[in-house]
KEGU-782468 format. One record per residue (C-alpha): residue number from 1; chain; x, y, z. Coordinates in Angstrom, 3 decimals. Layout:
residues N
R num chaine       c1       c2       c3
R NUM      A        X        Y        Z
...
***
This chain:
residues 648
R num chaine       c1       c2       c3
R   1      A   39.647  -15.120  -19.930
R   2      A   41.137  -12.412  -17.560
R   3      A   41.452  -12.605  -13.870
R   4      A   38.612  -10.334  -13.196
R   5      A   36.357  -12.094  -15.739
R   6      A   37.069  -15.356  -13.904
R   7      A   36.094  -13.660  -10.772
R   8      A   32.958  -12.058  -11.734
R   9      A   31.500  -14.859  -14.080
R  10      A   30.080  -16.737  -11.386
R  11      A   28.601  -13.884   -9.388
R  12      A   26.914  -12.306  -12.434
R  13      A   25.165  -15.603  -13.365
R  14      A   24.064  -16.615   -9.840
R  15      A   21.581  -14.998   -7.570
R  16      A   23.469  -14.806   -4.228
R  17      A   26.889  -16.546   -4.842
R  18      A   29.545  -14.020   -4.349
R  19      A   32.478  -15.927   -5.866
R  20      A   35.002  -17.876   -3.973
R  21      A   36.248  -15.220   -1.723
R  22      A   33.060  -13.975   -0.047
R  23      A   30.575  -15.848    2.314
R  24      A   27.649  -17.873    1.403
R  25      A   24.968  -16.064    3.427
R  26      A   23.162  -19.647    3.935
R  27      A   26.124  -21.816    5.035
R  28      A   28.197  -19.243    6.763
R  29      A   27.203  -18.686   10.450
R  30      A   27.841  -14.915   10.999
R  31      A   28.366  -15.414   14.743
R  32      A   30.938  -18.259   14.556
R  33      A   33.463  -15.924   15.769
R  34      A   32.022  -16.259   19.451
R  35      A   33.068  -20.147   19.396
R  36      A   36.185  -20.171   17.291
R  37      A   39.498  -19.224   18.700
R  38      A   41.173  -19.156   15.054
R  39      A   38.386  -16.776   13.830
R  40      A   38.410  -14.509   16.915
R  41      A   41.684  -12.669   16.183
R  42      A   40.603  -11.394   12.939
R  43      A   37.072  -10.351   13.754
R  44      A   38.086   -9.056   17.361
R  45      A   40.805   -7.094   15.515
R  46      A   38.428   -5.483   13.096
R  47      A   35.928   -4.820   15.905
R  48      A   38.569   -3.119   18.005
R  49      A   39.213   -0.651   15.258
R  50      A   35.682    0.601   15.896
R  51      A   36.294    1.230   19.768
R  52      A   33.789   -1.475   20.331
R  53      A   34.563   -3.332   23.629
R  54      A   33.270   -6.774   24.556
R  55      A   30.052   -5.817   26.254
R  56      A   28.745   -3.885   23.155
R  57      A   29.919   -6.889   20.676
R  58      A   27.952   -9.447   23.180
R  59      A   24.962   -7.117   23.343
R  60      A   24.661   -6.478   19.709
R  61      A   25.284  -10.548   18.989
R  62      A   22.657  -11.418   21.483
R  63      A   20.259   -8.936   19.908
R  64      A   21.061  -10.417   16.610
R  65      A   20.478  -13.968   17.674
R  66      A   17.234  -12.999   19.071
R  67      A   15.996  -11.209   16.458
R  68      A   17.055  -13.585   13.659
R  69      A   19.183  -10.868   12.160
R  70      A   23.152  -10.189   11.743
R  71      A   25.605   -8.336   13.869
R  72      A   25.945   -5.461   11.057
R  73      A   22.134   -5.285   11.111
R  74      A   21.793   -4.440   14.984
R  75      A   24.867   -2.348   15.210
R  76      A   23.606   -0.143   12.302
R  77      A   20.103   -0.002   13.435
R  78      A   21.213    1.005   16.933
R  79      A   22.750    3.991   15.468
R  80      A   26.073    3.350   17.599
R  81      A   28.246    3.216   14.187
R  82      A   27.369    5.009   11.041
R  83      A   27.600    3.288    7.763
R  84      A   30.574    5.108    6.327
R  85      A   32.352    4.602    9.463
R  86      A   31.697    0.692    9.885
R  87      A   32.459   -0.161    6.046
R  88      A   35.465    2.383    6.176
R  89      A   37.001    0.399    8.906
R  90      A   36.285   -2.600    7.176
R  91      A   37.999   -1.338    3.962
R  92      A   40.921   -0.121    6.062
R  93      A   41.093   -3.345    7.861
R  94      A   41.208   -5.413    4.531
R  95      A   43.507   -2.720    2.964
R  96      A   40.780   -2.096    0.273
R  97      A   39.748    1.224   -1.303
R  98      A   36.497    2.498    0.457
R  99      A   33.931    4.166   -2.013
R 100      A   30.988    5.984   -0.085
R 101      A   29.069    6.730   -3.354
R 102      A   28.614    4.656   -6.384
R 103      A   27.863    5.892   -9.891
R 104      A   24.928    4.177  -11.028
R 105      A   25.609    4.901  -14.632
R 106      A   28.511    2.557  -14.899
R 107      A   26.960   -0.321  -13.115
R 108      A   26.363   -3.140  -15.462
R 109      A   22.478   -3.706  -15.502
R 110      A   21.930   -7.568  -16.098
R 111      A   18.608   -9.676  -15.657
R 112      A   19.925  -10.585  -12.066
R 113      A   20.907   -7.252  -11.024
R 114      A   17.641   -6.514   -8.949
R 115      A   18.602   -9.524   -6.723
R 116      A   21.254   -6.830   -5.290
R 117      A   18.205   -4.789   -3.661
R 118      A   17.249   -7.592   -1.809
R 119      A   20.642   -8.953   -0.739
R 120      A   23.228   -5.997   -0.979
R 121      A   26.333   -7.727   -1.416
R 122      A   28.551   -6.802   -4.732
R 123      A   27.833   -5.094   -8.019
R 124      A   30.035   -4.852  -11.090
R 125      A   30.934   -1.224  -12.572
R 126      A   32.457   -0.807  -15.896
R 127      A   33.880    2.520  -16.433
R 128      A   34.480    3.886  -20.013
R 129      A   37.924    4.952  -19.313
R 130      A   39.145    2.342  -16.678
R 131      A   39.140   -1.202  -16.257
R 132      A   36.088   -2.973  -14.613
R 133      A   36.013   -3.724  -10.897
R 134      A   33.593   -4.795   -8.205
R 135      A   32.097   -2.948   -5.331
R 136      A   31.517   -5.381   -2.298
R 137      A   29.505   -4.874    1.092
R 138      A   31.347   -7.459    3.470
R 139      A   30.129   -8.362    6.786
R 140      A   31.799   -9.648   10.018
R 141      A   30.775  -13.201    9.290
R 142      A   32.949  -13.685    6.354
R 143      A   35.974  -11.410    7.383
R 144      A   38.065  -14.363    7.980
R 145      A   37.553  -15.819    4.553
R 146      A   37.696  -12.564    2.679
R 147      A   40.951  -11.722    4.619
R 148      A   42.599  -14.954    3.817
R 149      A   41.418  -14.901    0.137
R 150      A   42.975  -11.559   -0.296
R 151      A   46.332  -12.733    1.149
R 152      A   46.488  -15.957   -0.804
R 153      A   45.612  -13.929   -4.103
R 154      A   46.929  -10.541   -3.648
R 155      A   45.941   -9.496   -7.301
R 156      A   42.369   -9.736   -6.523
R 157      A   42.533   -6.659   -4.401
R 158      A   43.097   -4.434   -7.269
R 159      A   39.562   -5.308   -8.824
R 160      A   37.744   -4.594   -5.470
R 161      A   36.454   -1.707   -3.541
R 162      A   34.587   -1.545   -0.262
R 163      A   31.297    0.111   -0.135
R 164      A   28.188    0.737    2.072
R 165      A   24.741   -0.844    1.563
R 166      A   22.957    2.474    1.010
R 167      A   25.614    3.574   -1.672
R 168      A   25.261   -0.165   -3.487
R 169      A   21.321    0.255   -3.211
R 170      A   21.372    3.689   -4.637
R 171      A   23.744    2.607   -7.596
R 172      A   21.443   -0.328   -8.328
R 173      A   17.986    1.431   -8.148
R 174      A   19.745    3.947  -10.636
R 175      A   21.183    1.604  -13.072
R 176      A   17.876   -0.169  -13.746
R 177      A   15.588    2.740  -13.392
R 178      A   14.589    2.557  -17.122
R 179      A   13.870   -0.993  -17.157
R 180      A   11.932   -1.205  -13.916
R 181      A    9.872    1.793  -14.894
R 182      A    8.854    0.084  -18.210
R 183      A    8.208   -3.185  -16.512
R 184      A    6.090   -1.352  -13.726
R 185      A    4.008    0.374  -16.189
R 186      A    3.568   -2.376  -18.548
R 187      A    3.792   -5.830  -16.639
R 188      A    0.172   -6.137  -15.510
R 189      A   -1.465   -5.247  -18.892
R 190      A    0.951   -7.101  -21.035
R 191      A    0.427  -10.386  -18.937
R 192      A   -3.249  -10.249  -18.149
R 193      A   -5.048   -7.103  -20.068
R 194      A   -8.271   -7.887  -18.887
R 195      A   -7.063   -7.051  -15.179
R 196      A   -5.784   -4.043  -15.987
R 197      A   -7.519   -0.440  -16.078
R 198      A   -5.236    0.999  -18.960
R 199      A   -8.115    0.711  -21.289
R 200      A  -11.119    2.192  -19.788
R 201      A  -13.832    0.404  -22.141
R 202      A  -12.916   -2.605  -24.114
R 203      A  -14.445   -2.768  -27.527
R 204      A  -17.539   -5.125  -26.562
R 205      A  -17.942   -2.837  -23.501
R 206      A  -18.120    0.119  -25.844
R 207      A  -20.358   -1.376  -28.266
R 208      A  -22.919   -2.346  -25.528
R 209      A  -22.675    0.787  -23.819
R 210      A  -23.679    2.530  -27.317
R 211      A  -26.427    0.247  -28.026
R 212      A  -27.810    0.662  -24.591
R 213      A  -27.761    4.436  -24.965
R 214      A  -29.146    4.143  -28.382
R 215      A  -32.257    2.057  -26.984
R 216      A  -32.715    4.446  -24.251
R 217      A  -32.838    7.825  -26.260
R 218      A  -34.912    5.916  -28.657
R 219      A  -37.423    4.712  -26.112
R 220      A  -37.522    8.307  -24.660
R 221      A  -38.473    9.631  -28.028
R 222      A  -40.998    6.949  -28.673
R 223      A  -42.670    6.962  -25.226
R 224      A  -40.920    9.128  -22.727
R 225      A  -43.444    8.785  -20.005
R 226      A  -43.444    4.706  -20.003
R 227      A  -39.646    4.783  -20.367
R 228      A  -39.047    7.249  -17.693
R 229      A  -40.841    5.386  -15.333
R 230      A  -39.238    1.998  -15.997
R 231      A  -35.930    3.337  -15.549
R 232      A  -37.231    5.012  -12.449
R 233      A  -38.620    1.628  -10.793
R 234      A  -35.314   -0.304  -12.093
R 235      A  -33.180    2.409  -10.519
R 236      A  -35.199    2.482   -7.199
R 237      A  -35.326   -1.262   -6.877
R 238      A  -31.415   -1.414   -7.213
R 239      A  -30.969    1.450   -5.060
R 240      A  -32.919   -0.471   -2.202
R 241      A  -31.102   -3.594   -2.571
R 242      A  -27.949   -1.935   -1.952
R 243      A  -29.558   -0.136    1.116
R 244      A  -30.841   -3.885    2.343
R 245      A  -27.484   -5.228    2.013
R 246      A  -25.986   -2.432    4.384
R 247      A  -28.527   -3.700    6.937
R 248      A  -26.788   -6.945    7.388
R 249      A  -23.553   -5.735    9.363
R 250      A  -25.717   -3.405   11.523
R 251      A  -25.865   -6.217   14.204
R 252      A  -22.145   -7.361   13.795
R 253      A  -19.570   -6.584   16.361
R 254      A  -15.849   -6.748   15.839
R 255      A  -13.930   -9.781   16.818
R 256      A  -10.946   -8.848   18.904
R 257      A   -9.997  -12.370   19.997
R 258      A   -7.093  -12.527   17.836
R 259      A   -5.359   -9.908   19.937
R 260      A   -4.469  -12.825   22.215
R 261      A   -2.119  -14.094   19.511
R 262      A    0.047  -10.866   19.585
R 263      A    1.775  -11.821   22.871
R 264      A    2.840  -15.366   21.371
R 265      A    5.291  -13.772   19.002
R 266      A    7.076  -11.633   21.725
R 267      A   10.157  -14.009   22.098
R 268      A   10.263  -15.117   18.454
R 269      A   12.679  -14.449   15.674
R 270      A   10.723  -12.224   13.657
R 271      A   10.751  -11.781    9.588
R 272      A   11.817   -8.753    7.850
R 273      A    8.806   -6.622    7.437
R 274      A    8.635   -4.093    4.583
R 275      A    6.780   -0.967    4.753
R 276      A    5.980    1.030    1.925
R 277      A    4.682    4.675    1.850
R 278      A    4.215    6.616   -1.249
R 279      A    5.007   10.191   -0.792
R 280      A    4.466   13.322   -2.961
R 281      A    5.039   16.952   -1.661
R 282      A    4.754   15.640    1.782
R 283      A    7.787   17.600    3.130
R 284      A    5.529   19.082    5.866
R 285      A    4.622   15.831    7.465
R 286      A    7.631   13.827    7.109
R 287      A    8.834   14.337   10.576
R 288      A    5.420   13.115   11.948
R 289      A    5.564    9.926    9.817
R 290      A    9.109    8.926   10.688
R 291      A    8.122    9.426   14.617
R 292      A    4.766    7.236   14.016
R 293      A    6.898    4.592   12.238
R 294      A    9.701    4.399   14.994
R 295      A    6.947    3.768   17.589
R 296      A    6.328    0.244   15.647
R 297      A    6.777   -2.540   18.314
R 298      A    9.196   -4.534   15.605
R 299      A   12.977   -4.670   15.999
R 300      A   14.378   -1.926   13.838
R 301      A   16.904   -4.401   12.179
R 302      A   14.214   -6.438   10.725
R 303      A   12.278   -3.308    9.544
R 304      A   12.631   -2.420    5.765
R 305      A   10.998    1.040    5.618
R 306      A   10.826    2.421    1.996
R 307      A    9.738    6.057    1.463
R 308      A    8.954    5.957   -1.940
R 309      A    9.236    9.425   -3.627
R 310      A    9.082   10.766   -7.112
R 311      A   12.417   11.683   -8.231
R 312      A   11.734   15.393   -8.857
R 313      A   10.061   15.858   -5.545
R 314      A   13.306   17.595   -4.082
R 315      A   11.604   19.154   -1.250
R 316      A   10.047   15.974   -0.037
R 317      A   13.368   13.922   -0.242
R 318      A   15.397   16.900    1.360
R 319      A   12.947   16.835    4.204
R 320      A   13.819   13.097    4.739
R 321      A   17.327   13.330    4.721
R 322      A   17.492   16.211    7.011
R 323      A   16.044   13.990    9.328
R 324      A   18.650   11.120    8.980
R 325      A   15.872    8.577    9.956
R 326      A   18.180    5.616   10.390
R 327      A   19.538    2.632    8.829
R 328      A   16.169    0.903    8.639
R 329      A   14.790    3.575    6.257
R 330      A   15.335    4.030    2.561
R 331      A   14.291    6.774   -0.020
R 332      A   13.260    4.973   -3.204
R 333      A   13.352    7.260   -6.143
R 334      A   10.653    6.844   -8.747
R 335      A   11.595    7.962  -12.123
R 336      A    9.127   10.511  -13.655
R 337      A    6.836    8.946  -15.986
R 338      A    3.179    8.325  -16.807
R 339      A    0.757    7.564  -15.296
R 340      A    1.915    9.366  -11.872
R 341      A    0.064    7.598   -9.661
R 342      A    0.312    5.753   -6.127
R 343      A    0.025    2.459   -7.228
R 344      A    2.904    2.776   -9.817
R 345      A    5.150    4.038   -7.222
R 346      A    4.292    1.146   -4.833
R 347      A    4.746   -1.381   -7.870
R 348      A    8.230    0.142   -8.663
R 349      A    9.118    0.042   -4.992
R 350      A    8.108   -3.661   -4.807
R 351      A   11.293   -4.568   -6.685
R 352      A   13.448   -3.878   -3.537
R 353      A   11.001   -5.044   -0.698
R 354      A   12.995   -7.493    1.388
R 355      A   10.500   -8.396    3.740
R 356      A    8.332  -11.664    3.839
R 357      A    5.471   -9.341    4.408
R 358      A    4.494   -5.957    3.357
R 359      A    2.611   -3.180    5.005
R 360      A    1.518   -0.121    3.147
R 361      A    0.621    3.246    4.915
R 362      A   -0.121    6.843    3.648
R 363      A    1.898    9.731    4.566
R 364      A   -0.644   11.018    7.682
R 365      A   -0.852    7.776    9.022
R 366      A   -0.090    6.817   12.780
R 367      A   -0.582    2.829   12.861
R 368      A   -0.896    1.480   16.292
R 369      A    2.325    0.230   17.569
R 370      A    1.400   -3.333   17.881
R 371      A   -0.339   -3.559   14.479
R 372      A    2.735   -5.544   12.790
R 373      A    2.762   -7.952   15.560
R 374      A   -0.993   -8.684   15.250
R 375      A   -0.781   -9.138   11.419
R 376      A    2.404  -11.277   11.530
R 377      A    0.575  -13.542   14.162
R 378      A   -2.617  -13.733   11.952
R 379      A   -0.412  -14.731    8.734
R 380      A    1.671  -17.182   10.913
R 381      A   -1.796  -18.743   12.033
R 382      A   -3.423  -18.684    8.800
R 383      A   -3.345  -20.635    5.615
R 384      A   -1.239  -19.764    2.722
R 385      A   -4.263  -18.396    0.784
R 386      A   -4.720  -15.630    3.535
R 387      A   -3.061  -12.892    1.233
R 388      A   -4.045   -9.672    2.954
R 389      A   -5.040   -8.346    6.243
R 390      A   -6.864   -4.771    6.342
R 391      A   -6.493   -2.560    9.821
R 392      A   -9.309   -0.178   10.410
R 393      A   -8.815    3.434    9.848
R 394      A   -9.820    5.722   12.410
R 395      A  -10.347    9.638   11.649
R 396      A   -8.691   11.353   14.600
R 397      A  -10.023   14.855   13.553
R 398      A  -13.861   14.108   13.604
R 399      A  -14.578   17.032   15.803
R 400      A  -13.062   19.887   13.431
R 401      A  -15.867   20.444   11.008
R 402      A  -18.953   18.528    9.581
R 403      A  -17.190   17.468    6.644
R 404      A  -14.573   15.634    9.073
R 405      A  -17.439   14.301   11.281
R 406      A  -19.232   12.834    8.116
R 407      A  -16.154   11.352    6.905
R 408      A  -15.486    9.630   10.446
R 409      A  -18.852    8.196   10.314
R 410      A  -18.231    6.757    6.975
R 411      A  -15.176    5.279    7.974
R 412      A  -16.508    3.759   11.126
R 413      A  -19.344    1.964    9.310
R 414      A  -16.910    0.499    6.593
R 415      A  -13.918   -0.543    8.557
R 416      A  -15.552   -1.701   11.848
R 417      A  -18.823   -3.121   10.504
R 418      A  -18.951   -3.620    6.577
R 419      A  -15.308   -5.235    5.992
R 420      A  -15.423   -7.457    9.343
R 421      A  -18.697   -8.661    8.092
R 422      A  -17.505   -9.377    4.486
R 423      A  -14.257  -11.115    6.129
R 424      A  -16.579  -13.417    8.366
R 425      A  -18.689  -14.357    5.176
R 426      A  -15.283  -14.876    3.188
R 427      A  -16.362  -12.578    0.644
R 428      A  -14.191  -10.355   -1.352
R 429      A  -12.857   -6.948    0.457
R 430      A  -12.554   -3.572   -1.403
R 431      A   -9.477   -2.860    0.501
R 432      A   -8.731    0.547    2.113
R 433      A   -5.807    2.520    0.242
R 434      A   -3.596    1.986    3.471
R 435      A   -2.982   -0.109    6.525
R 436      A   -3.011   -3.113    4.366
R 437      A   -0.418   -6.144    5.167
R 438      A    0.259   -8.462    2.417
R 439      A    2.310  -11.590    1.803
R 440      A    5.069  -10.547   -0.290
R 441      A    5.019  -13.759   -2.393
R 442      A    1.414  -13.459   -3.030
R 443      A    1.432   -9.766   -3.910
R 444      A    4.449  -10.451   -6.403
R 445      A    2.377  -13.496   -7.855
R 446      A   -0.897  -11.743   -8.557
R 447      A    0.825   -8.736  -10.364
R 448      A    0.851   -6.289   -7.383
R 449      A   -0.895   -2.841   -7.947
R 450      A   -2.332   -1.707  -11.345
R 451      A   -0.766    1.654  -12.188
R 452      A   -3.734    2.755  -14.048
R 453      A   -6.282    2.180  -11.307
R 454      A   -6.526    5.337   -9.011
R 455      A   -8.386    3.323   -6.416
R 456      A   -5.710    0.521   -6.348
R 457      A   -6.659   -0.770   -3.273
R 458      A  -10.264   -1.875   -4.205
R 459      A   -9.195   -3.357   -7.441
R 460      A   -6.293   -5.403   -5.921
R 461      A   -8.912   -6.707   -3.392
R 462      A  -11.026   -8.108   -6.092
R 463      A   -8.167   -9.522   -7.956
R 464      A   -6.847  -11.118   -5.063
R 465      A  -10.252  -13.069   -4.543
R 466      A  -10.385  -13.910   -8.192
R 467      A   -7.208  -15.616   -8.286
R 468      A   -8.147  -17.773   -5.311
R 469      A   -6.688  -15.697   -2.342
R 470      A   -8.770  -14.197    0.617
R 471      A   -8.469  -11.131    2.676
R 472      A   -9.377  -10.640    6.419
R 473      A   -9.289   -7.829    8.875
R 474      A   -7.291   -7.192   12.138
R 475      A   -8.172   -5.079   15.144
R 476      A   -5.450   -2.704   15.780
R 477      A   -6.098    0.619   14.306
R 478      A   -4.390    3.487   12.126
R 479      A   -5.246    6.912   12.995
R 480      A   -5.423    9.451   10.238
R 481      A   -6.869   12.712    9.419
R 482      A   -9.874   13.652    7.167
R 483      A   -9.638   16.596    4.772
R 484      A  -11.430   19.761    6.136
R 485      A  -11.471   21.568    3.027
R 486      A  -14.534   21.017    0.740
R 487      A  -12.327   21.106   -2.407
R 488      A   -9.881   18.968   -1.157
R 489      A  -12.442   16.498   -0.037
R 490      A  -14.248   16.701   -3.412
R 491      A  -10.945   16.185   -5.485
R 492      A  -10.259   12.905   -3.309
R 493      A  -13.679   11.760   -3.325
R 494      A  -13.691   12.002   -7.047
R 495      A  -10.747    9.842   -7.447
R 496      A  -12.065    7.185   -5.358
R 497      A  -15.027    7.119   -7.255
R 498      A  -13.236    7.223  -10.606
R 499      A  -11.150    4.246   -9.404
R 500      A  -14.393    2.377   -8.244
R 501      A  -15.763    3.008  -11.682
R 502      A  -12.496    1.652  -13.172
R 503      A  -12.527   -1.350  -10.935
R 504      A  -16.570   -1.979  -11.973
R 505      A  -15.794   -1.884  -15.551
R 506      A  -12.607   -4.219  -15.033
R 507      A  -15.187   -6.800  -13.446
R 508      A  -17.726   -6.461  -16.110
R 509      A  -15.569   -7.014  -19.164
R 510      A  -16.269  -11.084  -19.000
R 511      A  -19.062  -11.087  -16.492
R 512      A  -19.784  -14.784  -16.626
R 513      A  -16.120  -15.622  -16.645
R 514      A  -15.536  -13.356  -13.472
R 515      A  -18.608  -14.679  -11.735
R 516      A  -17.524  -18.480  -12.228
R 517      A  -14.045  -17.490  -10.774
R 518      A  -15.358  -15.922   -7.742
R 519      A  -18.712  -17.532   -7.235
R 520      A  -21.982  -16.135   -8.065
R 521      A  -22.554  -15.316   -4.326
R 522      A  -19.229  -13.133   -4.208
R 523      A  -19.746  -11.637   -7.569
R 524      A  -23.410  -10.373   -6.143
R 525      A  -21.957   -9.047   -3.253
R 526      A  -19.401   -7.267   -5.274
R 527      A  -22.264   -5.506   -7.575
R 528      A  -24.297   -4.560   -4.241
R 529      A  -21.044   -3.226   -2.695
R 530      A  -19.263   -1.375   -5.368
R 531      A  -22.341   -1.115   -7.971
R 532      A  -24.629   -0.199   -5.422
R 533      A  -22.478    2.557   -4.076
R 534      A  -21.715    4.044   -7.251
R 535      A  -25.518    3.830   -8.318
R 536      A  -26.818    5.402   -5.162
R 537      A  -24.501    8.301   -5.572
R 538      A  -25.162    8.826   -9.024
R 539      A  -28.851    8.678   -8.403
R 540      A  -29.638   10.469   -5.087
R 541      A  -29.794   13.799   -6.165
R 542      A  -32.248   12.478   -9.199
R 543      A  -34.398   11.188   -6.682
R 544      A  -34.496   14.450   -4.471
R 545      A  -35.193   16.571   -7.578
R 546      A  -38.118   14.132   -8.486
R 547      A  -39.780   14.558   -4.934
R 548      A  -39.303   18.160   -5.061
R 549      A  -41.158   18.390   -8.232
R 550      A  -43.690   15.991   -6.871
R 551      A  -44.172   18.058   -3.592
R 552      A  -44.743   21.300   -5.671
R 553      A  -47.316   19.506   -7.827
R 554      A  -48.758   18.338   -4.652
R 555      A  -49.179   21.627   -3.012
R 556      A  -50.754   23.281   -6.319
R 557      A  -52.997   20.304   -7.522
R 558      A  -53.575   17.945   -4.739
R 559      A  -53.445   14.165   -4.618
R 560      A  -55.693   13.935   -7.596
R 561      A  -52.953   14.909   -9.837
R 562      A  -51.090   11.357   -9.393
R 563      A  -52.326    7.850   -9.903
R 564      A  -51.869    5.249   -7.287
R 565      A  -48.622    3.568   -8.886
R 566      A  -47.014    7.289   -8.961
R 567      A  -47.855    7.746   -5.282
R 568      A  -46.339    4.149   -4.514
R 569      A  -43.172    5.196   -6.532
R 570      A  -42.758    8.457   -4.572
R 571      A  -43.210    6.543   -1.193
R 572      A  -40.360    4.169   -2.437
R 573      A  -38.219    7.068   -3.317
R 574      A  -38.725    8.708    0.182
R 575      A  -38.204    5.608    1.961
R 576      A  -35.029    4.973    0.156
R 577      A  -33.726    8.386    0.788
R 578      A  -34.537    8.216    4.606
R 579      A  -33.000    4.951    4.963
R 580      A  -29.935    5.822    3.327
R 581      A  -29.532    8.598    5.942
R 582      A  -30.549    6.378    8.539
R 583      A  -28.363    3.321    7.890
R 584      A  -25.266    5.658    7.299
R 585      A  -25.789    6.931   11.001
R 586      A  -26.768    3.763   12.615
R 587      A  -23.418    1.737   11.291
R 588      A  -21.007    4.662   11.871
R 589      A  -22.149    5.537   15.339
R 590      A  -22.785    1.984   16.527
R 591      A  -19.144    1.242   15.747
R 592      A  -17.695    4.176   17.546
R 593      A  -16.804    4.501   21.243
R 594      A  -18.311    7.036   23.359
R 595      A  -15.415    9.456   23.014
R 596      A  -16.030    9.342   19.303
R 597      A  -19.523    9.927   19.321
R 598      A  -18.829   12.675   21.703
R 599      A  -16.358   14.283   19.031
R 600      A  -19.340   14.160   16.341
R 601      A  -21.764   15.880   18.410
R 602      A  -24.817   17.169   16.494
R 603      A  -22.701   17.331   13.104
R 604      A  -24.666   14.293   12.051
R 605      A  -27.605   16.538   11.249
R 606      A  -25.349   17.461    8.000
R 607      A  -25.766   13.926    6.590
R 608      A  -28.092   15.162    3.873
R 609      A  -25.731   17.669    2.550
R 610      A  -22.757   15.173    2.716
R 611      A  -24.737   12.905    0.668
R 612      A  -25.332   15.467   -2.069
R 613      A  -21.444   16.061   -1.928
R 614      A  -21.094   12.460   -2.296
R 615      A  -23.272   12.803   -5.687
R 616      A  -21.313   15.584   -6.736
R 617      A  -18.021   13.812   -6.635
R 618      A  -19.538   10.578   -8.361
R 619      A  -20.900   12.915  -11.417
R 620      A  -17.441   14.447  -11.624
R 621      A  -15.802   11.132  -11.570
R 622      A  -17.859   10.344  -14.578
R 623      A  -16.434   13.132  -16.375
R 624      A  -12.803   12.557  -15.248
R 625      A  -13.137    8.854  -16.260
R 626      A  -13.820   10.197  -19.859
R 627      A  -11.243   13.068  -20.069
R 628      A   -8.311   12.115  -17.705
R 629      A   -8.940    8.770  -16.447
R 630      A   -5.302    8.334  -14.830
R 631      A   -5.081   11.851  -13.170
R 632      A   -4.234   11.339   -9.647
R 633      A   -5.933   14.154   -7.620
R 634      A   -3.401   14.848   -4.880
R 635      A   -4.625   15.425   -1.379
R 636      A   -2.406   17.500    0.607
R 637      A   -1.733   16.714    4.187
R 638      A   -0.756   18.718    7.311
R 639      A    0.671   17.415   10.720
R 640      A   -1.806   16.621   13.464
R 641      A   -2.705   19.305   15.879
R 642      A   -1.353   18.237   19.351
R 643      A   -4.364   19.482   21.057
R 644      A   -6.965   18.132   19.083
R 645      A   -6.489   14.365   17.983
R 646      A   -7.464   10.909   19.208
R 647      A   -4.823    9.102   21.224
R 648      A   -3.955    5.271   21.240
***
């Protein structure tokens, strides 16, 4: 066995072991040079080459001790020294070659390679026309052992180069890209196919749907009048049940007592928090996003922000690179593959998530600076089964048009009334697509996001509940803008409805088993919430058409043209429609502050038109579910107008 093979054998078989000459990240104290006279000469001499005086060294060391990070993390997060300058100086001090870029094509892709995405320490490279070598990312805590090992065994230096964490990460991402893509696309379906929306209708579902359609068509041919009225009665009853369910949160109020927990973590050592943002054709809004994320009240050295971009989205990637956002940001390049969806991109990036907790945001989001603090405080004080926390979303451009005003009312009702009520009842939460905070370990355990479900948030909320976890809500909000263009709104909402249909079909593959997993009460709530929303959106225009036909007949022929039963049905339909609008407005406005209600003004009068738009989106979703189930209707975003937006 060669000297190189002896050196690398242990490192390739272990998760974090770096061989004999590099530090053990658990056993070694990265700040030992403060107390050890013998170590001071090596470390002080190295830091002197960077031009760092004692005050700087003490400041970054104290910050690292306070935050629970490392000297390097604090130094690089502060921006005082660039990665190339710092690790280039390290290489010169150790008399090793420095490489600022690594070729991922020659990185050896092994089963344990992805560990380097979490702990960037070393990677083996095997060029075709040269001998293999190892690229290492040293740190100041291991400098003494590394230097002494190189002096004791000079031959090892020929097999080593120094690189930067960014270069090593980029090479590792590139090396395992195809393997990770296959796993991302197939893992959930291969492990638990009944949880995946990859197959729209399973065999039994397709059979029952066909049987049901045949019975209805046959009944309409044999007795059209009776069949119509039976279907009408059943639909109206279900519609009313969904409306009555939405009456429950009308009197509820948000619980903000947990905000007191935020101050308790002010002086604690904080864990690493990963933030995932899937971006596609978002070059116009990147600067706003980076600014918003940099306002978060969390040490930059303990942030792991991943801007997840499609590898062929050159404009967005270039916009990020021009900003040079800092060492706590990382661009993750997602290899082009189908389905091209946000959940696939997020699941791919999850391989490199270093944080104990994960937050997911959208490109246009402006989260409250203390939102991570509140989420961490809630996780810390909650049990291990608390898997996810949902922050409220608030529309900041509600005063732009009747579309954004209606959107704002809808979000207010959902995030500040419905979801808090469901959380208090310990019911499953249909999560919003952004401002979700997860325990990373739980997220990986349940299979992460379904790459084939285009409303991945609601699907994941249901799956968490089925597997014995629960979700809750927090109080610190996230601001975002609603679409103002009717065609953009329609495309976005059609995607949401399509995903809700996918989620409903997934939950209906084995109804009895799913109800047993969740409990019958939770299963009923799911149907009232998701099924009721789908049913009301699809049938709303049918009821209006029926009432218009009845109204015309009444005008021409009078009451004598109808039986008492028919008039009762007309009354129920009218009540359902009026109640739909009333509850929509009451839930939305009661959860708003006065300023928000002022932004809405009289645009609430457009509610009937907004509901007809919802119905159009729902019917479009039915069509898309059949002919393009996994197509992601992209919602374009623009930077926020500085003169027309809600402030924290």
